[in-house]
C-alpha positions in Angstrom: 33.8 -6.0 8.7 35.6 -5.6 5.3 37.9 -8.5 6.3 35.0 -10.8 6.9 33.5 -9.7 3.6 36.7 -10.5 1.8 37.0 -13.9 3.5 33.4 -14.8 2.7 33.9 -13.6 -0.9 37.0 -15.8 -1.4 35.3 -18.8 0.4 32.3 -18.4 -1.9 34.6 -18.3 -4.9 36.4 -21.4 -3.8 33.1 -23.2 -3.3 31.8 -22.1 -6.7 35.0 -23.0 -8.6 35.1 -26.4 -7.0 31.5 -27.2 -7.9 29.5 -29.9 -6.4 28.9 -32.9 -8.6 25.9 -35.0 -7.5 25.8 -38.6 -8.5 23.3 -39.5 -11.2 20.4 -41.5 -9.9 19.0 -44.1 -12.3 15.5 -43.7 -13.3 13.1 -46.4 -12.0 11.4 -46.5 -15.4 14.7 -47.6 -17.1 15.9 -51.0 -16.0 19.7 -51.5 -15.8 21.2 -52.8 -18.9 23.3 -55.3 -17.0 21.6 -58.0 -15.0 22.1 -57.5 -11.2 24.1 -60.7 -10.8 26.7 -59.6 -13.3 26.9 -56.0 -12.2 30.2 -54.8 -10.7 30.4 -55.0 -6.9 31.7 -51.4 -6.5 29.9 -48.4 -7.9 31.6 -46.4 -10.7 33.3 -43.2 -9.5 31.2 -40.1 -9.9 34.1 -37.6 -9.9 35.8 -36.6 -13.1 39.4 -37.7 -13.7 41.9 -35.4 -12.2 43.5 -32.8 -14.5 47.0 -33.3 -15.6 48.5 -31.2 -12.8 52.1 -32.1 -13.6 51.8 -30.2 -16.9 50.2 -27.3 -15.1 53.0 -27.2 -12.5 55.6 -27.4 -15.2 54.0 -24.6 -17.2 53.8 -22.5 -14.0 57.5 -23.1 -13.2 58.6 -22.2 -16.7 56.5 -19.0 -16.7 57.9 -18.1 -13.2 61.4 -18.3 -14.5 60.7 -15.5 -17.0 59.8 -13.0 -14.3 61.0 -11.8 -10.9 59.7 -13.8 -8.0 56.0 -13.1 -7.2 55.9 -11.6 -3.7 52.3 -10.5 -2.9 53.3 -10.1 0.8 54.4 -6.6 -0.3 50.7 -5.8 -0.5 49.2 -5.6 3.1 46.5 -3.5 4.7 49.2 -1.1 5.7 50.9 -0.7 2.3 50.4 2.9 1.1 48.5 3.2 -2.1 51.5 4.9 -3.6 53.8 1.9 -3.1 54.7 0.8 -6.6 56.5 -2.3 -5.3 53.0 -3.8 -4.5 51.7 -2.8 -7.9 54.8 -4.4 -9.5 54.3 -7.6 -7.6 50.6 -7.8 -8.7 51.6 -7.1 -12.3 54.3 -9.8 -12.2 51.7 -12.3 -10.8 49.4 -11.3 -13.7 52.2 -12.0 -16.2 53.1 -15.3 -14.6 49.4 -16.4 -14.7 48.9 -15.3 -18.3 52.1 -17.0 -19.4 51.1 -20.2 -17.6 47.7 -20.2 -19.3 49.4 -19.5 -22.7 51.7 -22.5 -22.2 48.8 -24.7 -21.2 46.6 -23.5 -24.1 49.0 -25.2 -26.5 47.8 -28.5 -25.0 44.3 -29.7 -24.3 42.6 -26.5 -23.1 39.6 -28.3 -21.6 41.9 -30.2 -19.2 43.0 -26.9 -17.7 39.7 -25.1 -17.5 40.0 -24.5 -13.7 43.5 -23.2 -14.1 42.4 -20.8 -16.8 39.3 -19.8 -14.9 41.4 -19.0 -11.7 43.9 -17.0 -13.8 41.0 -15.0 -15.4 39.5 -14.3 -12.0 42.9 -13.0 -10.8 43.2 -10.8 -13.8 39.7 -9.4 -13.3 40.5 -8.5 -9.7 43.6 -6.7 -10.9 41.7 -4.8 -13.5 39.3 -3.7 -10.8 42.3 -2.3 -8.9 43.5 -0.5 -12.0 40.2 1.1 -12.7 38.9 2.2 -9.4 41.5 4.5 -8.0 45.3 4.9 -8.3 46.2 1.8 -6.3 49.9 1.0 -6.0 50.8 2.7 -9.2 48.7 0.4 -11.3 47.0 3.3 -13.1 47.9 6.9 -14.0 44.9 8.3 -12.2 45.7 11.2 -9.9 45.9 10.6 -6.1 42.7 11.2 -4.3 42.3 14.4 -2.3 43.4 14.3 1.4 39.8 13.8 2.7 39.4 10.7 0.6 42.8 9.1 1.1 41.8 6.9 4.1 38.8 5.5 2.1 41.1 5.0 -1.0 43.6 3.2 1.2 41.0 0.9 2.6 39.6 0.1 -0.9 43.0 -0.6 -2.4 43.9 -2.8 0.6 40.6 -4.7 0.2 41.1 -5.0 -3.6 44.7 -6.3 -3.0 43.4 -8.9 -0.5 40.9 -10.1 -3.0 43.5 -10.3 -5.7 45.8 -12.3 -3.4 42.9 -14.6 -2.7 42.5 -15.3 -6.4 46.2 -15.8 -6.7 46.1 -18.4 -4.0 43.2 -20.0 -5.8 45.2 -20.0 -9.0 48.1 -21.7 -7.2 45.8 -24.2 -5.7 44.4 -25.1 -9.2 47.9 -26.0 -10.4 48.9 -27.5 -7.1 51.8 -25.3 -6.3 52.1 -24.4 -2.7 52.5 -20.7 -2.1 55.5 -20.0 -0.1 
């Protein structure tokens, strides 16, 4: 059931971040400013111009070179909550995302709004993992007592899945295929 919840949450996030732009309908009370005979044959596009993804991809590649490779496959539903390699992978992904955004912020920030938004969502999901319980060595909180370890394991795994979903969304926004 938690898996379905995570998938639905990520799907909802994807739909929300993509938005749905509806074409503007002209009001019948305002006649067109161009006579119908001289109007262009094809309608104007209603979607915004694409973001400069090459710059985003270049920023991502440059940021990735500064850190070890991001391998979020270390974080699975079976990864023990004490596995610091998973925490390290999540932390590295956070650093790469932040460095990518920092590099892009030196350029036109509005063009990279979706990249920045996806990076922020990933960071928020990581903060949630750090605050809740001692997931993957991300916080210094003590381990939960034995009766609560199973629940803690499930929460950490679900939180890591959510973070991985946001990481994939971030990669999608900069059009880098995750390997």
